[in-house]
N, C-alpha and C positions, 0 to 999 in steps of 0.2 A: 207296253209302254208306251207313255204318253207319249203323244207327237205334236211337235209345235205347229200352232195355229199361223194360215197363210194372211199375208197383205195382197191385198189389192194393189192392182196397179196404179200408181199416182195419176193426177188430171195433170198432165205435164203444161208447166204455166212459167212464167218468167222468171229465169233462175235455173230453171231444169237443164239438164240435157240425157237423153234416151240413151246414150252413151256410160255415162254415170251408172253405176250397176246395183246402187241402190233402187235406182226407179226402176227393177226390172221384177217380175212376178214370182215371189218365194213358193220353192216346192217344198212339201212338208217333211223334216226327218226327227228324228232323236235328239240328236246332237250334233254328234260329226257325221257330215254328209261330204261322198266321194262318186264319181263317175254319174251323174244322172242322165243316163240314154235314154233316148225316145225312140220307138216306134209308131207307125200307126198302123190301129189295129183294123180287120176286118167292116168290123161296124163302125168306123169314122173315129173314133177316140185315139186320143195319144196313149200310151203305156209305157210306164217310166220304169226303170228298176235304179237300183241305187244303194252302195255301200253304207249301213249307217249304225249306231252306237252311241252308246250313249256317253262313253268315254273320249278319247282322242284315239287319233288314227293307231290302227295296232294294238289298242288294249283289247281285253279278253270283253265279249259281249256284242263286238262286230260280227255283223250279219247281213242279207241281202232281205231288201224287200221291194215292191212295186204297187204300184199307182195307177190309177187311171184320171184321164181329162176328157168331160165332152166340150171344151170349150176353149181348145187351143191352150191350157195353162193356166186359166184365169181362176179355178178350182179344182181341188181334186177328190176323188173318193176315197175315205179310207183305206189306209194302208194296209197291203197284206203280206206277211211274213214268207217270203221265197224258203229260208231257213231260221230258225227261231236265233232269237237273243240266247237263250237258255244252253244253244248246244255251241259244236267246238268252232271255230271263228269260219267264216262262210264270209267271202270278198271279192268286190273287182269282177262284177257281173256284165255279161254282153249280149246281145238278144238277135235271134236269128229267126223271122216269118217267111212260112213256106208256101207253096202256091194256095193249098187246104185252109189257109188260116191259123194253122197253129201257131204258135209262139215257143221258140225254147229257149232258156235263159243257162247261160255257161259260167262256170264260175270259181275260181279257188275254193276249196274246202278241207280246213284239217281234221279231216275224217280220223285220224290214227290219235287226236285230242294230244298232240304234243305240245310241251311248256315250253321244251328251248333246244337249242340246235348250235350247234358249234361256229363261234366267228374268229375273223381275226383279231389277233392282237396286235397294237397295242387298243386297236378301238372299242374294242371290248375287253375292258380290261382282265377280266377273270374269261376271256376267252368264251363267252357263255351269251348268247341269243336270246332273249325273253321274247321278242317280238314273231310271233307264227304265224303271219296273214299270206306270207307269200312262198308256201309249201305243203305239202299233202297228195290231195289226188284234184285231180281236175274232170271237173263233174258236170252235168247239166239235169235240167228239168224242164217239162212242157204245161203249154196252158191251150184246152180245147174249147176256153169260154171269155178269149180276148183279154185272158191276165187277171179275172175275178177271182182264179183257183189255178193253183200249180198242181200238181201230181204229185202223188204220196211217196213214190219212188225217186230216188237218186241215182243216175245213169253213170258210172265211169270211162272216160275218155284214154284207153292207152298210149302215151306217150311212148314216142321211137326214142332210142338212147342217144343221143349226139357227144363231139367229143367234151360239150362243156360240163353235160350232166357228171358222162365219167370219169372227167377229173374236177370232180368237190369232193368235199371231204369225206363224203357218204358211197363214195364210186359209184352214183347214181342210183343205188339202193333208195334213197329220200331224195325227189326232184324236188327243186327250185324255180318258182317262176309267179307269173301272172297275167294277164290280160286287159286292153282297153281298146274303146274304140268300138268298131263294129266287124261281127261276124255279117258276112255276104255271097249271094248264091252266084254261081259264075258256069254255064255250060253244062247246068242239070247236075251239077255238086254243090254243096254246101261247105263254106270255108269260113273257119275260127282262127284268129290270130292267137299265137301264144308268143311269150317271152321267156325264156328260158335264162335263168340266172345263174352264174357261178360259185358265188360264195357271199359271204356277209362280212363287212369293214366298214372302213371307211367310206361316207358318203351311201353307206346301206348296201346297195348291191356294187359288190367288186367288179364284176365282168357280166355282160350278156351279148344275147342276139334273139334274132325270130326266126322263127318259124311259121308254118300254117298246118293245124289239122285241116284234111280235108274228109268229106263223106261222099261217094259217090252216090248213098240212096235215103241219104236224109232228108231228100224235098217230097221222097213220093212214099217213103216206110214208115206204115202207123204203128208199128211192132217197137217202142223204144229199146228194146235189147235185139233187135234184130239190128243196128245202124251199126255203119264199119266205119273202121276211120284208117286214116295213114297219114303219115307226118312228112310233111314236103318244105322244104326240099330235099330233091336226092341225096344221096351221101351224109355226112355226120357234123359238117358247119350250117351252120345256120345263118338270117342275113347279117352281115355284120358292118364294121365300118371300114371308107375305101382304104385301099392300100398305107400302110404309115399310121392309120388313125389310131385313136386309143381303145380298151378293152368294154367301153361300151357302147351299146347297139340295141335298144329298145323302144319299147312302146310304137311300134310298127303300125302303120295306118293305111288302107290299103283302099284303091279305087280300082272298079273295073273300067275303062276305055273303049270307044267305040271301036274299036277293031280287035279288040277282045285281049289286047295286052292288059297287063295287070300293073301299077303304080303303086310304089309303095314309097312312103317318106316315114323317119323316124329320128329321133332325140339321138346323140351322143354329148361326150364331155370332150368334145375337139373346139369350141367355140363355132360349129356351122351345124346346120341340119345337113342329113345326108338323104338320098332318096338311091331307088335301084328301077329295073323293069325286070318283068318276066313274060318271052313271048310264048312260053307253053304252059300256060294254064296256071303257073306255079311252082314247075318242075322244077325249073331252074331261074336262073336270076342273071342279069348282068353283072357287073362288076361296081360298086355302089360307086358313088360320087358327091359329092357334099354337093348342096340346093343352089343355084344359080338364079336370078332373074332375067328375063329375056333380054336384057342389055349383058349377059356374061358375066356382071357381077356378082360373085359370091354374095350369099344372104348369112346371117350369124344368127343365133339363135342359142341358148343357155340350155341348163339338162331339164326341161318342161314339153309338156305335153305339146307335138306339132302335128295336127291334122290338117289331112286335104280332102275333100269331099267332091264326088262328080256330081252335080247337081241334075234336076229335071230337064234344063235345059241347054244339058251339054257340055256346061262349061264349068269350073271349078272356082274351090274356094279352100285358105289356106289360112289357117289360124298358125302366129307363131310371136316372138317377142321382140325381135330387132334389134338383136347388140349381142355381143359378144365375141367374136375373133379370137388372137392368137392372146388375152386380156385372158379368157377362161382357160384356155389349151396350156397354156405358159404358168398356169396358177399350181403351186406347189401344192394345195389341197383342192384340185378343181372336179374333185368326185363329191365334194362338200358344197363348195361354193357355188357351183352353176345351178341350184338349182333357185338359188337366189333370182329376184328382180323379173317376174311375172306381171306385172304392171306399168303401162298399158299393153291391150291386147292388140297385135294389127293383124288385117287380113291382107291377102294379095288375092290377086284374080286370076286366074289361068284358061287358057285355053288350045286348043290340040293343033299341036302342029305338025307336019312329015319330018320326019329322025330318020337317022340309020336303022335298020330292023324292025319299023313300024312307028306309029303315033308317039310323040314325048307331048311334054306339058311347059309352054310357057308361060314366063309369071309376071304380071304388071308389077308397077310401084306398088308399096305398102299405103294402108290409111289406120289411124287408130278407128277400132271398133268401140273397145271397152274399157272402162279403167275403173280406178278408185280414188278417194282423195285421197288416201290414205299410201304413201308408196310401199310401203310394207307389206301390205296386203298383195296376195298371191292367188290370183285365178289361175285355172285349169282346168282338163279334162273335160271339153267341151262336148256338144251333140250339135248338128246342122238339122231342123225340121223344116219342110216344105209344106207347105201346108194353105190351097187357096189364092195361091200366087205370091204369097207373101213368106218370108225366109225368119225363122227364128232362130237363136243358141240357144243353147244351157251353158250353165261354167259352175262351178263352185269355188269356194273358199276355205274348204274343208269345213266350213261348220254351219254354212248358209249357200245354199243351192237357189239358182233362179233359172227365168226364162226371158228373155231380150229380143222383139222383134227388129229388125235391123230395117235400118232408111233404105229406100228401095232406089235412092239418087248414088249413094254410097256405092253401091252394087253397081248400079249402070256405071261409075267412073271406073269403078277397076275392070270391068271387061269389055267397058272399048272406050273409043274417044269421047268427049262431051264438049259441047261449044265453048267457046268464052264468054266469061259470066261478068254482068256488071252487074249484078244486082250486090247489093251492099257498096258500090264503090261512094267514095267521098272525094277524090280528087284526082286529075291526072293531070300531070305536066310535063311537055314535052321539051325541054331545053332548062339549062339551070336557069336561076333566078329563086325570087321568093315570091311565097304563094301562099295566099290567106290560108290559115291552118282550123281544117274543121275538128270539130268535137270528136274525140274519140271515145270510143265505148270506157265505161269504166267497170273494171274487173271484179272491184267488190262493192259493196255501200252499206249503211245503216239499215239493220233490218226492223222491221217491227213488231220484234219479241217484244218482251217487257225489259230485258237486259239490255236492249237495242245492240246485239251485238254485229259479227259482220253475215251480210250477206254475201254469197259468190254468184254474179252475175253468169257467170259461164259464155262470156261473150269473146272473142278476138278482134284483135289486128292484122293484117295482110301488107305487108310493103313490097308490093310485085315490083322490078324493077330490071330495066335494062338501062347495061352501062359498059364502057369500056376505058374509064379513066381510073385513077386513083386517090387515095386520101378518104375525106368525107364527102360522101356521095348525098348525104340527106338526114336533116337534123332539124329539131325545134325545142333545142335546149335552152331554157331561159337561163336567168339569171342565177336561180338557186339549184341548178344543175335538174331540176325536172323536166324530163319531156323522152325523145329518144337521139340516139343517132346513129348510123350506119357508114359505115367507112369498111377501105381494105385496109389491110394491115399486114406485116409481115407472114410471109410463108405462104402469101396466095390464100389468103382466107377473106371472106367478108364477114365483119364481127358489129351485132349490133349491141346497144346498151342500152338499157332501160331504167327510167331512177323517178321516184315519183316524191321525190325530198326525203325518202324514211329510209328506203331500201332501193339499193341498188345491184341490178342483173346483166351479165352480159354471158353472149354465147357466139360462137365464130361458127363460119362454115370448115367443111373438112379441108387440109393443107391441099393447095394445088386448082384448087377448083375456080380461082382467080387466077386468070393467062393476065398479064400487063399486054396492054394495048390490043387486044382481042376481046370482040363485043360477048358479051356476057350476060344470063339471064339468072334473075333470081329470085325465089319467091320466099321471103322470110315469115313464116306462120307463128304467130305470139296466139296461143289457143289457152283460154283462160279456163276451157272445161278440166281440160288432167293438167293445168296449169306446165305446158310442155312451148317450148320454141322449135320448130320443124324447117330446115330449111333443104330446100328443092331446085338444087343447081344445074339449069341447064337439062331439068326434065330428068334426074333424078337424087331421090331423096338421101339427103346424110347420113352415113351409117358408122363414122368415124373410120373407116379405112382400118388400116396398119397402127394408126396414132391412137386411136381411143377406141374404148370400149364399147361408149354410145356415142351417136353420130345427132342423135335429138339431145336437148336439155333442157332443164325444170327450173321453173322461174318462182320466187319465191309467194306463197298463196296469199300475202297480205297486200302484193302488188295494185296501187289501186287504177294506175293507170298509165300512158303514155302520152298526155296533154302535158303540153310547155308552152313555148312562147305560143304569138299569136301568130305567127309565121313560120311556115317551113320552107328552109334552104336547100336548094337544089344544089348541086356542085357540075363543075364543069366534068362531062365525057358521060353523064345521064342523058339516053337518050327518049326515055320515056320512065313515068315512075307514077304509078296506081296505086293507088292506099284506099283499102276496103277495112268497114267498118266491121267485119268478121274474119274467122279464120277460115280459108281457102280450103277444101279438100286437094289433097294430092294431086286428083284426077285435075282437077283445073287449074291447080296450077302450072300440070302439062301442056293443059289446052293454051295457057299463055303463051307459052314457050312454044310452041307450035306456030301458035298466031303470029309470032314475029315483033317486032317494037314498036311498028305502027300503032296507033289508037282506034280499038276495035268500036 
């Protein structure tokens, strides 16, 4: 099968933003691409496995390939078939490297070549599901030459029957399942995640839960036929949603903590991600709970992969999409609509703290890490690669997979406090009055193309303000309405209005984030990379609360700028206004809040 050629990483120039996914390095595929996961082999290469095929997800010919890169994803060697595209569906692979250097790859295999299974009506009008990539047998192969070739023989991993298996339409004789993320080693044993499925219907998987396939001898046994397996947790119930949660608990992502505990995070259709801890190596798990920031506030997330990784420095990174809540949980078609809106990608940083029973992870406020200009594009199924002190993310939009190097400044802010920044500072005002308006960055400009079309500068503006007043706090609107206005509006909200005379855009903070007579800090971040407005109020990123699915808003991609009249009018009650000609990162906004209203 002919595979697509690679594109080199573009030179970063004016108008480029390394968070924008097309600046990443492509990983070759056939057409469909899913789950591009990487391990570093003993000879220093990156070994990537991927599910691919010439058709769309779930179509015939879907199979698992692997490929190697000796230059951190800039170029890739010719791909190798783990399973051929001419055979039954082979899908959704994860890897484990053992101490001797052998690499195992685990994946679904439709060994019996079933062409349909029973599904729920009316989601499947005739009760027949013809997509057969998430069932059958869970198998593995191995490589002893760093991924250049794979064992001819395929080995099956037996799964112990759980309640969800026995209740499916085949009584467990045929099992439904798949896997994502990473297999891992812990205390001399190997662990492979598996997500058991109860049936197919609206939203495809109608119910799910997580288990671990554990082998006590895979790390040392050379004869693959002698590797033994057991299915944890104990009992007949896997890792499920918190009490009162929905039937979907899937794509469990596991991290080994410094005290030997296991941390697990997974997706739901409840509008929030969920997590749990095991203090006995995965044999049992604490009751699941919904994920929270270190502040105690619930995180929001749709039905999308949300992975956590423990980094080599002992700290954590968490990939999620920062929206959801009751707007997903209460939707009549939540199994389906919860798949939407996987753009942009947000990261949180995590550090271990002491808690009941052992270590726990405290999570930072989020930062935008990746985005696509098309809001409908969905990026997911990431992996994190650390190499030579640099951090890389892989991701896929199901037809293109890429590698992206992360900005170390972003990571430093996720893992710890940063100083107050004056980079890009254009104006400081410490009282009401009128101030000469600096020229603010343009978000779009005329390009040098032959058609002189639009070029996005991907620049930004931040209004960093301390205030205890009401009404209009700052504005530069001219007679034609061009410019911006920042004001307190009904419901205890801070509202930004922006206009270039062609389009007007408006976004407000969450309700109750402004309290009359109380000193308040806000960083209003207008980021023309992803074209979003993010409001950080008293050190917290607005997430919409119970009133909105999204706490961050999009503005029109053709908005030129926030430039208006030649003066900026600052209202009463403003203790300090700082105007930046760039989009501050969340961590910088929090630093400004911690620094207080006195100018730095």
